[in-house]
C-alpha positions, 0 to 999 in steps of 0.5 A: 399889168398892162400888157407889154411886150419889148424886145432889149437890145444890147442886152448882156446878160440880162439884167434889165430884162430880167427887171422888166419880167418882175414889173410884167412887161414881157421880154420876147427877146434880147440882141447882143455881140458878145456870146459871151451873155447868151447862156446868161440870157435865155437860163435865167430869162427864157427870152430868145438872144440873138447874137447880133451886133444893132447895126446891122439889125434889120428893122422887119426882123425887131417888129416880128418880135411884137404880137397884136395888140400888146405895146410895145417897147423897145429899149436899148442899153449902148456899151457905154465906153465911150462916155464914161469918164474914164477915158475923159480927155482921149479921143474916143471918137473912131471907137467902133461902140460911139455910133450905137445910138445912131443905130438905136436911132434907127429901129425907133425910127423904123420900129415906131413903138409906144415907149423907149428906153435908155441908159448910161453913164451921167456923161452921156450928156455930154456928146452929140450923139445923146443930143442927136438921140433926143432930138429925134425922139421929139421928132417924132412925137414921143412924150419923154423924160430924163435925168440922172438916177441915184441907184441908192433912191431906189434900193441897190445897195451900191453908190450908181449914178445912171441915165435914164431916158423915158419916153412915150408917144402915149402921154407924159412920162416920168420915173417913179419917185424914190422909193429908200429913204434909207440905203440898203448897205452892203451888209444887208445885202451881203452879209448873209453869204458863208464866209470865205477865204482868199482863193476859196469856193463855195461847194454849194453856190460856184459862183461864189466864188473869191478871186487868189491874193499873193502874199502881200496883198494878203499882208495888205488887206490884213491892214486895210479898214472898212472905208479906210486906204493905202495910206493905212499901210505901213510904207514897206507895203505901199504899191509903186503906183502910191508913189507917183504923185497920180497915184495919189489921188486913187485912195479908194485901190486897194480899199475895203468896203464899209458893211454899214453903206452902200458899196462902190459902183460894180464894174467888171473887175470888181473881183479884184483887191485890187481894181477898186474900194473891193476887199470886203467889208469884213476883217474877218474875209481878208479877200476881195468880195466874190463873185456871187456878192458882186452879182448881189450887189447888182441885184442879180437873184440869188440862182441867177446862173451867168456859165455852165458851173465847169466854166466860169472864169473870173473875168468873164462873169466879172465883165458881164457882172460890171456891163449889166444893168442893175435888175433893181435899175431895171425894175424901177424902169419898168414899174415907172412904165406900169405906172405911165398907163394906169394914170393914162386910163385913169385919165380916160374914165375920167374925160 
């Protein structure tokens, strides 16, 4: 493994950091404005957490984390809300998160790391800020690879697509080829976990807890088929929103996952049956997926701790899980960087 030091901007609960660590990259520190993420980031990754907005982070402070004679990686996965398809048609130009890519660009220009990576929703490429960011890297003599990644191609058990950029001052760089010809299914990922009813918590794992369901939602989920829709229910159980023309275009809401396929993209509300296709695939388990199951579908290790057991709440942990870079994607980025450096060494040897 090459000696690489990394700093993770917008680190959240540590999904990217955890993935990079698996590939031998030493992540020295993570920056994030959300203090709720500090416990998870520190406890699981052994790196420092700086509760600070990247907008005010000083170049010299970031540069100080890198040790002498190490290859430097600066990673930044800015919040995706301004670029998300959920915001299409809305004016997001005043969103505080909008200029964060420019803040990341400022730090790259000041620190001048050998390696850079960023990750965001695919629609980030539709915005001027992204193209300004790429142009800045090109002007600073970085070699750039960028593209949309289908996470199922790399063994993540969810239908998540992300735009990934890799940049190197050392030479051409690229994402490694896909690692899986067959997708990992939901049942393969979470089928081993103990069964739960709605509102229950596994006494041996406080994160394996399922949200309560109202009496009408219990009736709904009992009639829900894996991969089916609310149209499978009798008229009396359909929600008011389903009667509207706009509601008819969202068949996945109140849906069960399929056990024999990858799951949907995990969101910050993935623990709620009515928030998407987050119903458990097993028809003997009439509930939404648990927080642990959601974390597992994001490739977090089975012992990853998000909050002290006595402080766990669905809202806080769900937000951390849904906002995280999947650990597997972080690992793939790390493997791509390691392969890039190996190829550079091989070329030097040949010459």
